[in-house]
Structure formats: C-alpha cells, structure tokens
C-alpha positions, -999 to +999 in steps of 0.1 A: +305+121-298+301+132-261+330+149-247+349+136-210+338+165-194+301+154-202+311+118-199+327+127-163+301+147-149+273+120-157+298+090-138+299+113-107+262+122-116+251+083-112+277+071-084+257+102-063+226+087-077+240+051-069+251+058-034+215+078-021+193+039-040+217+020-015+213+041+015+175+041+013+179+002+008+196-004+041+171+020+058+137+000+044+156-031+054+160-020+090+127-006+091+111-036+070+120-061+096+103-038+127+072-038+101+072-071+089+073-083+127+042-061+137+024-070+107+027-110+113+016-104+151-019-086+145-030-110+120-038-141+144-062-114+168-075-099+138-086-130+122-099-144+152-114-115+158-132-114+121-145-155+125-161-145+156-181-116+148-189-137+119-201-163+134-227-137+151-235-119+124-248-157+106-265-162+142-286-125+147-286-119+111-322-107+108-330-096+144-343-063+145-321-046+168-289-063+154-261-034+152-252-019+119-215-025+121-221-060+124-248-069+097-251-037+079-278-019+071-300-049+052-292-032+017-262-032-010-274-004-033-239+021-022-206+005-012-176+022+005-141+015-005-117+025+022-083+023+000-050+023+019-018+027+004+016+046+009+026+080+010+055+080-008+067+067-033+099+049-049+089+017-041+085+002-069+047-010-084+039-013-047+010+023-049+004+013-086-014-022-080-034-008-052-044+018-069-054-005-097-070-031-075-094-003-066-101+009-098-111-024-116-134-030-085-149+008-087-156-003-124-170-038-115-193-021-090-205+009-110-210-020-136-231-038-116-251-003-108-239+001-076-228+035-060-192+042-051-182+062-026-141+062-019-120+074+013-085+068+011-059+067+035-028+073+021-019+101-006-001+084-036-037+059-035-055+090-031-041+111-066-044+079-085-079+070-077-086+109-084-078+110-117-105+093-129-127+093-095-123+121-078-164+126-074-170+096-054-144+109-027-155+114+005-126+114+025-092+117+026-065+104+061-032+112+059-003+095+076+027+119+056+038+137+088+042+104+114+072+088+120+049+055+134+012+044+123-004+037+160-041+022+169-050+053+177-045+064+140-068+035+130-092+045+156-100+072+142-107+060+110-127+034+117-148+060+139-148+080+104-168+049+087-186+045+118-200+080+116-205+077+079-228+044+090-244+060+117-258+088+091-269+066+063-234+072+038-230+038+026-247+000+032-215-021+024-179-011+033-148-028+021-109-026+030-084-023+002-048-029+010-016-047+000-014-075+021+024-084+028+036-122+018+072-121+016+097-088+009+089-092-029+057-103-031+025-078-020-006-088-028-039-065-034-068-075-008-103-066-002-120-069+031-155-069+033-157-047+071-195-037+068-216-065+076-194-084+088-185-114+062-204-142+076-188-187+073-204-205+045-236-228+055-225-258+061-191-249+076-180-255+116-188-223+139-179-216+175-207-214+194-203-179+219-222-177+252-219-135+259-221-125+298-233-102+309-254-095+280-247-100+237-259-059+237-236-045+264-204-066+249-205-053+211-211-024+217-178-020+227-164-047+206-176-039+172-167-006+173-127-022+184-134-051+159-138-023+132-102-008+143-082-035+148-092-050+109-081-008+094-047-015+116-042-046+105-048-030+073-022-003+078+004-025+091+008-050+062+005-021+043+033-007+059+055-036+058+046-041+023+058-007+015+092-013+031+098-046+011+088-034-026+112-002-014+139-022-005+136-042-037+128-011-056+162+003-048+184-030-049+174-028-085+178+006-088+217+003-077+226-026-097+212-005-129+234+024-114+267+003-112+258-006-146+254+026-159+284+034-144+305+000-166+289+015-197+299+053-189+332+045-176+339+020-209+329+047-231+348+073-212+380+052-217+371+043-256+365+080-260+400+091-244+420+064-263+403+080-296+414+118-285+449+104-275+456+087-305+440+119-324+465+138-310+494+114-313+482+113-356+486+150-357+521+155-341+531+126-360+521+137-392+535+174-384+566+161-378+569+140-411+554+178-430+583+198-416 
C-alpha cells in the first residue's frame, strides 16, 4: 500500500498537470477562433480559382505550349506528395491521422508502379514518415519559430514546388493535409495541384476570355494559384490543429480530475486505516498494562 506522503505528492503532481492542460485548452480555444475564421474565409477564393484553372486546363489540354503548372508534363510516372502537418504535438490524433493517410497514399502509388517523392511541411509529419520513407524525402519545411503563417510562407513552398517541376523532378503533385470540418472533426484530404484537376465530362463549365492575352495572365496567375492552394491548406491545418488540441486538452483535464478524485479517495482510506491501526495499538497497549 502506498504511503500517505507518496499519495500527497502524486495528487499535487496531477493537480499541477491539470492546471497546465486547462491553460492550454483556453489558449487553443482563443487561437482557434481566429484560425477558423481565416480558414473559412480562404475557402471560396481558393475553390473558385481551382475551378477556373481546371476548366482552362481542359480547354488547353493537348496544346504544346500549355504551361506545365496547368497541364503537367503529360506523364504520371513520378508523384510529389506535399504533406502538411503540425509543428507541435499534444493535439490528439491530428498528426497521426494525416501521416497515416499520406503513408497509405504512398503505398497505393508505389503498388501501382509509381515513383513517390515526399516534401513535408511541419515537423511532426516528417518525423512520422521518415520512419518508413526516409529515402523518398526531397524537402522539409518548418515554421516552428513563427507565431503566424503568412501568404509569403506559402509562396516559398509553392516556389520550391515550381522549381522542382521545371527541373523535371516530378509529373504529378498532390497536397495532403487535414481539412478543418469542426472543432472535433478534421478530415485528412488529398488535393491534386499539378496538373489542375479538370471538370468531369459533361459538367457545366464557365467560358473565360482573357485580356490582354492568355499567356501573359497565366504567367502570373498560375504561380499565385499554387501559392493560394498551399496557403489554404496551411490555414485549414492550423485551424484543425487548435481544434484538436483544445479537444485533447479538455479530455486530459477531465481525466486529471477523475484521477485526483480516485487518489484523494485512496488517500483518505489509507489515512483512516493508519488512524484505526494506531488506535488499536493504543487500546491494546492500555489493556496489556
């Protein structure tokens, strides 16, 4: 049976942990509100941009001068997977879910005879995938020292992807991230960035007329679209991280409270047993006299 001193120390330790988890929950809740607003505000623009470029990709498919950012290389032999995860843990299954999703996608592609390369954004996903796919890594990006993710950060990731495409390092690029659904739900998702996903046959698509010229506009529009899609994924992942962390810290706080109650009950029982034993010893000694 543990001593009263060890039980007191453990109760105090769990109480300290509970204070920390409560504070982390409040901080995550405060940051979640802003992150959720940013993620939801970025969705319409990113979706419309992707839809417009997808329709344009269907129109110019097959043209020899079509930009690679729009139509790809014409092959599907090599895939670049850009995996977005969090920089920190203590967020429940958030990082594990997106990493497993990426791992399964890698296995499926390699089973189909494709070559897979990995570019990670976030330390946790990189650490998970390196256990099995270290030799597939071609780049790692970390924003651990930054308080906020900006569009310039997404642009730097997009520029790296563009450089690899121009060097012929891959044929298809997919973005894997946790899509924010609600505070308690983040869904691992995959989005094809290069080539642009074209609408299904028969689907109604808008017709676009470009002025001054398609080439001049697409030269600026395509790199910006790539950065926008990456930025959207970073915002979605950020909102999902804080939602998952808030839920995890809330669960940890409740578990700590239950443990404190159990330890306190055990402490009281042990203390009562000690008092009873001491009384019996006193009474026995008095009777012996």
